[in-house]
C-alpha positions in Angstrom: 43.6 30.1 -10.5 40.8 30.7 -7.9 38.8 27.8 -6.6 35.4 27.6 -8.0 32.5 26.6 -5.8 30.5 23.4 -6.6 27.3 25.4 -6.8 27.1 28.7 -8.6 26.1 31.6 -6.3 23.0 32.3 -8.3 21.5 28.8 -7.6 22.1 28.9 -3.8 19.1 29.7 -1.6 19.5 33.2 -0.2 17.1 33.3 2.7 16.5 30.8 5.5 12.9 30.5 4.2 14.2 29.3 0.9 16.2 26.6 2.6 13.2 25.4 4.7 10.7 25.1 1.9 11.5 21.5 0.9 11.2 20.4 4.5 8.0 22.3 4.9 6.5 20.7 1.8 7.6 17.2 2.9 6.1 17.7 6.4 2.9 19.1 4.9 2.6 16.0 2.7 3.2 13.6 5.6 0.7 15.4 7.8 -1.9 15.5 5.0 -1.5 11.8 4.4 -1.9 11.1 8.1 -5.1 13.2 8.3 -6.5 11.6 5.2 -5.7 8.1 6.5 -7.3 8.9 9.9 -10.4 10.3 8.2 -10.7 7.3 5.9 -10.4 4.9 8.9 -13.0 6.8 10.9 -15.4 6.8 7.9 -15.1 3.1 7.3 -17.2 0.7 9.3 -14.6 -2.1 9.4 -12.5 -2.7 12.4 -8.8 -3.2 11.8 -8.3 -5.7 14.7 -11.2 -8.1 15.5 -10.7 -10.0 18.7 -12.6 -13.2 19.5 -14.9 -12.9 22.5 -12.9 -15.5 24.5 -9.8 -13.3 24.4 -11.8 -10.3 25.7 -12.9 -12.3 28.8 -9.6 -14.1 29.3 -8.5 -11.9 32.3 -11.8 -11.9 34.1 -13.1 -14.5 36.6 -16.6 -15.7 36.5 -18.6 -15.5 39.7 -21.0 -18.3 38.6 -19.6 -21.9 38.7 
């Protein structure tokens, strides 16, 4: 009795492009999400990280006593 393959030959992807399609779709989805997130953050007026003014001047020395 011959061994049967797990996947029928008719269901197997035939060309390299057919094998790459799921990865291309996934990477397009991730890239689209990143672009949409960047555009949304650029369009919004809120800052993600708000530092108090004291921390901005923590590393500087004042010349006036």
